[in-house]
N, C-alpha and C positions, 0 to 999 in steps of 0.2 A: 424820530420822524420829522422830516422837514416840511411837511405840509399838514394843515388841519383837516384835509379831506380824508374821510374814512374809506378805505377800499372796499369794493364789493366782494364778499366772500361767498363763493359758490360751493355747493356740496354735490358730489357725484359719487356713485359707486362704480367700481371697475370689476371686470371679469364676471358680470352678471347682467342679464337683460331686464332685471327687476330691482328696484331699490332696496328690497329686503335681503338680497343675496350680495356676494362679492365683498369687496373691501371699500369702505367709504373713504373718501379723501376730500380735503378742502382745496379749493382752486381759486387763486387770485390771479385773474388775467392781466391786471395792471398793478404791479407792485412797485411801480415808480415812487420814489420818495420813502419807501419803507427801509429801515435799517435791520440789522440782524436781530436785535432785541424785539422790534415790531413783529417780524415774521414768526420768532419763536412764541411770542405772546399769543398771536393769532393761532398758531398750531396747538398751543397748550390749552387755550380756551375752547377750541373745537374738541380736542381729545382724540382725534383719529390717529391711526398709527403714523400717517405722514399727511402733509399738505404741501401743494406746489405753488410757487410764486414766479410769475412771469414778468420779464422786462424785455427791453429791446435787445436784439442780437448784437454780439460783438462785431466790429468792422469786418472781420474776415469770417463771419459766421456762416456764410453761404446760404443756400436754400432759396426757394422761390421768393420773389419779392412779396413782402407783406405776410409770409408764412414761415418766417424764421424768428426764433426767440431764444433768449437766455432763460433757463429755468433753474430754480433751486428748490431744495426739499428739506422741510423741517418736520421732525417728530415732536412730541410734547416736551421732549428733554434736550434735543440737540439737532444740529444740521446733519444730514446724511448725504453721501456723495451721489447716490442714484436711487431712484424709487420707481419700480415699473408700474405699480397700480396708479400712483399719482400722475405719471407720464400719460398713461391711458385715459385717465379722467380728465386731465388738462386737454389732450388732443380732442376728445369727444366734446368738451365745452366749447373749444374753439370752432369745431366743425359746425356747431349750431349757429355760429355767428358768421363764419366766413366760408362755410361749405366744406364738404369732404374733399380728400385729396392729400397731397404730400405736405408734411411739416418737417421742419428741422429744429431740434432743440439742442442748444449748447448747454450741457450739464457740467457739474464740477468733475464728472468722470470722463468727459469727452463728448463728441458730437453723437447725437442719437436721432436718426431719421425715423419718422412715424408716418405711416399711411392710414388714412381714415376712409372707411367705405360705409355705404348704407344700402341695405338690401331688405326690402319689405318692412321698413320701419325699424329695423334693428341696426344700430350703428356699432361698428367694430373698429378698433385701432390696433395696428400691428407695429410694434417698435423693433428696431434692429439694434442689438447690443454693441458695445464697444468689443475690442478684441478680448476674448476670455483667456484665463489661465488657471492652472491647478497647482496646488501646493500640498506637500505632506503635512500632517500634524504630528507633532512630537507625542511619544507614547504617554508621557506624564500629563500632557494637556488632554489627550483623549480620556484618560483615566478620570481626570478632574470633570471633564464634560459629562461623562456617563454618571459620576457620582452626584453632580448637580441635578441631573435629570432623574436620578434614581432608577437608571436603566442597568440591569446587569449585562455584562459584555455578551453573555450567551444569548441575549434577546436581539442582537444585531444579526442582519442578513450577511452571511460571509461572502456572498457574491458581489456585495457592494462595499468596497473598502472605504473607510473614512478618509475624507480629504477636505481641504479648504478650497472652495471654488470661487472664482471671480468672473463677473461679467458687468462690471460697473460698481459692484460693492462685494465685500467678502462675506462668504457664508460657509459654515461648517456643515458638510453633508454627512448625515448619519441615516442608515437604512434599517428599519425594523423588520424582523422576520415574520411578524404577523400583523393583521389589522388590529387585533386586540391590543397589542403592545403600543401601536400608534394611537389608539383611542385613549389609552390610559396616561394622560399627561398632567402630572402634578409635581412641578419642579421647584428647586430652591431658587427663588427669584434672585436674591442678593448674590448667591454663590455663582450662578450662571452668569449674571451681569458682570461680575468682577473678571471672570475668565474671558468673556467676550470683549471687555474693554482692553484687557491685556493683549489679546490677539487681534484687535481691530476688526471684529466681526460684527456685521449688521444683524443677521439673524442666524439661528440654527435651522437648517433645512432637514426636517425629519421626513423620511419617505417610506412608502410600502408599495411594492409592485403587485398590482392586480393582474396584469397581463403584459404581453410583449411591449405595448405602447401606452398603457394606462397606469398611472401612478396616483396614489393618495398622498397628500403632503400636509405637513403643519409646520408653523414657524414661530417658535418662541422669540419674543423681541424685547427683553427686559432693558436693553441699552436705550431704547426709545420710550421707556416708560409704559409699555403696553405688554401685558402678559402673553398675548398671542396675536400675530397678524392674520387677518382672515383670508387674504389672497395676496401672494407675494411675487410680483412680476420679476423683480430683480433676482430673486432666489430661483425662479423658474428658468431664467436665462442661465444662471450659473450652473444649475443642475443639468440643463441640456448639454452644455459644454462638457461637464463632468461625465455624463453618461456616454457621450460620443467618444471622448478621448480614451476612456477606459474600455472601449469596445462593447458596452453593455447594450448599446442600440446601434443600428446601421449609421453609416456617415450621412445618409440621406434618409430622414425620418420625420414623421409628425407624431408628436407625443401629446397626450392629454393629461393634464395634471388637475385632479379634483381636490379642492381645498375649501375649508370653511364648514364642512358638514358637521364636524364636532362642536362647532360654535353656533350652529343654527343659522349660518349665512353661507349656504353653498354657492360656490363659484367654480368656473371652469377656465383653465388657461391652456391655450394651445401653443406648443413649443415646436417650431419648425427648424430643422437642420438641413442645410444644403451642402452637397459634396463640393469641395473646392473653396468654400467659404466658411472661415472659422467663426464668423459672427453668428449669433443665435437670434431668431425672431420669436417674439412672444406676442400673442394676439388674444383679444377678448372683447366682449361687448361691454357696454357701459350705459348708465342711465342717471339722469338727474334725481336727486333726492329733494322732495318737497316742491 
């Protein structure tokens, strides 16, 4: 660290309108002078799944004057290329200082526009993902993932084929056939972490479909040093792209992802898909903690 000044570390939850729900994130609105080790140390000290660190935008960053930033994300163990809940948390923290409206974040994964709105005291942020893509997963890797999760292959929903989905970060999407299967999560941390490191996965997106547009999701995150992420915006964006590309939802759709119930931190993520635009929009409320 090049300065003796200690940065102000804020705490916000994302994808919930109350501090007790959603996914907490650390937010440093001015990370100027912090090096990678400083940011990792702050993230590790907080212990949240991710923390966001903001600095000035690149010269070609674009965006409204005074509302564009460079943003980086650190888990307690490593930097990650993109984090949805920390993006929402950072956007809401900024809105309390400079007002709602459009923001532009230059992330390691690309440029992510965010729109912050306020209605009746509830502040919401909507991020627009980078261009998504899907990949097949090798049979042997799928077998290993299921073994690490201790999920029999017969417990998967055959309508939802396993895929690796990307919308800023890579996530393995696996669908449970029942809510009971999703609720019963006791996995081999080291084994799943080793596979995820080899495949460059950020989380495993476990889903169960309640209805045509409502899904329950959980996200093991051993590569970040966290057993489970309470609400995962990057995985929600990846899942939206996955569901649309495979024809599991309409090209134009609004999906509700419910996450965190099994952890006692319920959150709600809204995923919006627009015909003619491959990018995915993820929105949710947020609230300062403490």
